[in-house]
C-alpha positions as CSV (number, residue, x, y, z in Angstrom):
1,M,-9.8,-83.7,-7.8
2,D,-9.0,-80.4,-9.5
3,L,-5.2,-80.1,-9.2
4,K,-5.2,-76.2,-10.1
5,L,-3.5,-76.2,-12.8
6,S,-5.2,-74.7,-15.3
7,G,-3.7,-72.0,-16.9
8,R,0.0,-72.7,-15.6
9,A,2.3,-72.9,-17.7
10,A,5.0,-76.0,-17.9
11,L,8.5,-76.4,-19.7
12,I,9.3,-79.9,-20.8
13,T,12.5,-81.2,-21.8
14,G,12.1,-84.6,-23.6
15,G,8.6,-83.6,-24.5
16,S,8.0,-85.2,-27.7
17,R,8.5,-88.5,-26.8
18,G,7.9,-91.2,-24.2
19,I,7.7,-90.0,-20.6
20,G,8.4,-86.9,-21.1
21,F,5.2,-86.3,-23.8
22,G,2.9,-88.5,-21.3
23,V,3.8,-85.8,-18.8
24,A,2.9,-83.1,-21.5
25,R,-0.6,-85.1,-22.7
26,S,-1.0,-84.8,-18.6
27,L,-0.4,-81.9,-18.0
28,A,-3.0,-80.6,-21.0
29,A,-5.2,-82.6,-19.6
30,E,-5.3,-80.3,-15.9
31,G,-5.3,-77.2,-18.4
32,C,-1.6,-76.3,-18.3
33,N,0.0,-74.9,-21.4
34,L,3.2,-76.2,-21.9
35,H,6.8,-75.2,-23.5
36,L,8.6,-78.6,-24.9
37,A,11.8,-79.1,-25.7
38,S,13.5,-81.6,-27.9
39,R,16.7,-82.2,-30.2
40,T,14.3,-83.1,-33.0
41,A,11.7,-80.1,-35.0
42,A,9.9,-82.7,-36.8
43,D,8.7,-84.6,-33.8
44,L,8.2,-81.4,-31.6
45,E,5.8,-80.9,-33.9
46,A,4.0,-84.2,-34.2
47,A,3.7,-83.9,-30.6
48,R,2.3,-80.3,-30.4
49,D,-0.4,-81.5,-33.0
50,K,-1.6,-83.7,-31.2
51,L,-1.7,-82.0,-28.1
52,L,-4.0,-79.6,-29.6
53,A,-6.3,-81.9,-31.0
54,A,-7.3,-83.0,-27.6
55,H,-6.8,-80.0,-25.5
56,K,-7.5,-76.3,-25.7
57,V,-3.8,-74.8,-24.7
58,E,-1.1,-73.6,-25.9
59,V,1.9,-75.2,-26.6
60,T,5.4,-73.6,-27.8
61,I,8.0,-75.7,-29.1
62,H,11.7,-75.6,-28.8
63,A,14.2,-77.7,-31.0
64,G,17.9,-77.8,-30.5
65,D,20.5,-80.0,-28.4
66,L,20.4,-79.5,-24.4
67,A,23.7,-80.9,-24.1
68,Q,24.7,-77.6,-25.9
69,G,25.3,-75.2,-22.7
70,E,23.8,-72.5,-24.7
71,T,21.5,-73.8,-26.3
72,V,20.4,-74.4,-22.4
73,K,20.4,-71.2,-21.8
74,R,18.8,-69.6,-24.7
75,L,15.8,-71.3,-23.5
76,G,16.7,-71.0,-19.4
77,Q,15.9,-67.3,-20.6
78,A,13.0,-68.0,-23.1
79,C,11.2,-69.5,-20.5
80,R,11.7,-68.3,-17.1
81,S,8.3,-67.4,-16.2
82,V,7.5,-70.8,-16.4
83,D,5.6,-72.5,-13.6
84,I,7.1,-75.4,-14.0
85,L,9.8,-77.3,-15.2
86,V,10.2,-80.9,-15.5
87,N,13.5,-81.6,-16.2
88,N,13.4,-84.7,-18.9
89,A,16.0,-85.2,-21.5
90,G,18.3,-87.2,-21.6
91,A,19.6,-91.0,-21.9
92,I,22.8,-92.5,-20.4
93,P,24.6,-95.5,-22.2
94,Q,25.6,-98.7,-20.4
95,G,29.0,-99.5,-19.7
96,T,31.6,-100.1,-17.7
97,L,34.0,-97.9,-15.5
98,V,37.0,-98.6,-18.9
99,G,34.4,-100.0,-21.2
100,L,32.4,-96.7,-21.6
101,D,34.0,-94.4,-24.0
102,E,35.3,-91.2,-22.3
103,K,33.1,-89.4,-25.2
104,D,30.1,-90.5,-24.6
105,W,30.3,-90.7,-21.2
106,R,30.6,-87.0,-21.1
107,A,28.1,-85.9,-24.0
108,S,25.4,-87.8,-21.9
109,W,26.6,-86.3,-18.9
110,D,26.3,-83.0,-21.2
111,L,22.7,-83.9,-21.6
112,K,21.1,-85.2,-18.4
113,L,23.5,-84.1,-16.0
114,F,24.5,-81.0,-17.1
115,G,21.5,-80.3,-19.1
116,F,19.3,-80.3,-15.6
117,I,21.6,-78.3,-13.9
118,G,21.7,-75.7,-16.5
119,L,17.8,-75.2,-17.5
120,A,17.8,-74.9,-13.1
121,R,20.4,-72.5,-13.4
122,E,18.3,-70.2,-15.4
123,I,14.9,-70.7,-14.3
124,Y,14.8,-71.3,-10.7
125,P,16.2,-68.1,-9.5
126,A,13.6,-66.9,-11.3
127,M,11.0,-68.6,-9.5
128,C,12.5,-67.5,-6.6
129,E,12.0,-63.9,-7.5
130,R,7.8,-64.8,-7.9
131,R,7.8,-66.7,-4.8
132,R,6.0,-69.7,-6.7
133,G,7.8,-72.7,-8.9
134,V,8.3,-76.4,-9.6
135,I,11.2,-78.0,-10.2
136,L,10.9,-81.4,-10.9
137,N,13.6,-83.6,-11.9
138,I,13.4,-86.9,-13.6
139,I,15.8,-89.1,-12.6
140,G,16.4,-92.9,-13.1
141,G,16.3,-95.5,-10.4
142,A,20.2,-96.6,-10.8
143,G,21.2,-93.6,-8.1
144,E,20.0,-96.0,-5.4
145,R,21.1,-99.1,-6.9
146,P,24.4,-98.5,-8.8
147,S,26.3,-101.2,-11.2
148,S,29.4,-101.4,-12.3
149,G,27.4,-102.2,-15.6
150,Y,25.8,-98.9,-16.1
151,I,28.5,-96.6,-14.1
152,A,28.1,-93.7,-15.6
153,G,24.1,-93.7,-15.1
154,G,24.5,-94.8,-11.1
155,M,26.5,-91.9,-11.0
156,A,24.8,-89.0,-12.6
157,N,21.7,-90.3,-11.4
158,A,22.6,-90.5,-7.4
159,A,24.4,-86.8,-8.4
160,L,20.8,-85.6,-10.0
161,M,19.0,-86.8,-6.6
162,A,21.3,-85.2,-4.2
163,F,21.2,-81.8,-6.1
164,S,17.1,-82.4,-5.7
165,R,17.7,-82.4,-2.2
166,A,19.8,-79.6,-1.6
167,L,17.9,-77.7,-3.5
168,G,14.7,-78.7,-2.9
169,V,15.8,-77.9,1.1
170,E,16.5,-74.2,0.0
171,G,13.5,-73.3,-2.1
172,P,10.9,-73.5,0.6
173,N,12.4,-69.9,1.9
174,F,11.2,-68.9,-1.8
175,G,8.6,-70.5,-2.0
176,V,9.8,-73.1,-4.4
177,R,9.5,-76.5,-4.7
178,V,11.9,-79.1,-6.1
179,I,11.5,-82.8,-6.4
180,G,13.6,-85.9,-8.2
181,L,11.5,-88.6,-9.1
182,N,12.7,-92.2,-10.1
183,P,11.1,-93.7,-12.7
184,S,10.8,-97.5,-13.0
185,A,11.5,-99.5,-16.3
186,T,8.7,-98.3,-18.4
187,A,6.9,-99.2,-21.5
188,T,7.9,-95.9,-23.7
189,E,7.8,-96.3,-27.3
190,R,12.2,-97.0,-27.2
191,G,11.7,-99.4,-24.6
192,V,8.7,-101.7,-25.8
193,M,11.2,-101.3,-29.1
194,R,14.1,-102.6,-27.4
195,W,11.9,-105.5,-25.7
196,R,11.0,-106.5,-28.9
197,N,13.9,-106.5,-30.5
198,Q,15.8,-109.0,-27.4
199,A,12.4,-111.2,-27.7
200,Q,13.1,-111.6,-31.8
201,K,16.7,-112.2,-31.3
202,D,16.0,-114.8,-27.9
203,L,12.7,-115.9,-28.3
204,G,12.5,-115.6,-32.8
205,D,9.1,-113.9,-32.1
206,P,9.1,-109.6,-31.4
207,E,5.6,-110.4,-30.6
208,R,7.0,-112.4,-27.1
209,W,9.0,-109.0,-25.4
210,R,6.1,-109.0,-22.4
211,E,7.5,-112.7,-21.6
212,L,10.7,-110.5,-21.0
213,T,9.2,-108.1,-18.2
214,K,7.7,-110.7,-16.3
215,G,10.3,-110.3,-13.5
216,F,9.5,-106.4,-12.7
217,P,6.4,-105.8,-9.9
218,F,3.4,-106.6,-10.9
219,G,4.5,-108.3,-13.3
220,R,5.2,-105.7,-16.0
221,P,6.7,-102.8,-16.8
222,A,5.3,-99.1,-15.5
223,S,2.8,-97.8,-18.4
224,V,3.7,-94.3,-19.2
225,E,0.8,-93.0,-18.0
226,E,1.3,-94.0,-14.3
227,I,4.7,-92.4,-14.3
228,A,3.0,-88.6,-15.8
229,D,0.4,-89.1,-13.1
230,V,2.6,-89.1,-10.3
231,V,4.6,-86.4,-11.7
232,T,1.8,-83.8,-12.5
233,F,0.4,-84.1,-9.3
234,L,3.8,-83.6,-7.8
235,C,3.6,-80.6,-9.2
236,S,0.4,-78.8,-8.8
237,D,-0.8,-77.6,-5.2
238,R,-2.0,-80.2,-4.2
239,A,1.5,-81.6,-3.2
240,S,2.3,-78.6,-1.9
241,Y,4.2,-79.5,0.6
242,V,6.5,-81.7,-1.4
243,T,9.9,-81.1,-1.1
244,G,13.3,-81.9,-0.9
245,T,12.8,-85.3,-1.6
246,V,13.1,-88.4,-4.5
247,I,9.9,-90.4,-5.0
248,S,10.4,-93.8,-6.8
249,V,7.4,-95.0,-8.6
250,D,9.0,-98.4,-9.2
251,G,7.1,-100.5,-8.1
252,G,8.8,-101.2,-5.1
253,N,11.8,-102.6,-7.5
254,S,14.1,-100.4,-5.1
255,A,13.2,-101.9,-2.1
256,R,13.5,-105.2,-3.3
257,T,16.0,-108.2,-2.2
258,P,17.3,-110.9,-4.6
259,R,16.1,-113.7,-4.1
């Protein structure tokens, strides 16, 4: 299936590793030129080199802390001409209402919640002027199934789900689509390292980490490619009537009930 993405340009935040890099690789395979943003220049350079070795596309990197409003604004202004914005950067720590430090709570929201909003504020108006564009927010299932032990993450994700729906309902008036995507637990480098550490602690062998994921749908976490390929499809014209919605790619986990 031709996704008709060749020659288009996409900005991916958190694009040097994990799901963000998986999305970059998937979009590059379709001929999409890329802007990658994350905090660490060395990671971005490594990601760029891998992509250029495999695909004949343009890759521009932007190093900076997207928890800082001015950095977000500069990045948005530099990338106002992109056809696709994939908001992905951000991680919110576990913690209860009183157990999570206020400083950490605010810092994580500055990156994920306000970082997503800030980039959209810069790029969405330019897309509306051109009457073309897609914004896809990679969020997380805790917005659908909040818990007291991950209260800051659930609240931020719920807000971003509402943000995606609200903007995505308006977008068609200007030829723009906005979509949210909630991935399942995913076997990123960081995720696997966490499971390996837990397996070492609980089972005495980090190589047994897959045993800790057997409770997930299909007995395993999602792969990066499974998430990235859905993102790429949703960003393409093949999904041209999809907007104002949040799609879960979680093996049905959000609908599961405790046994």
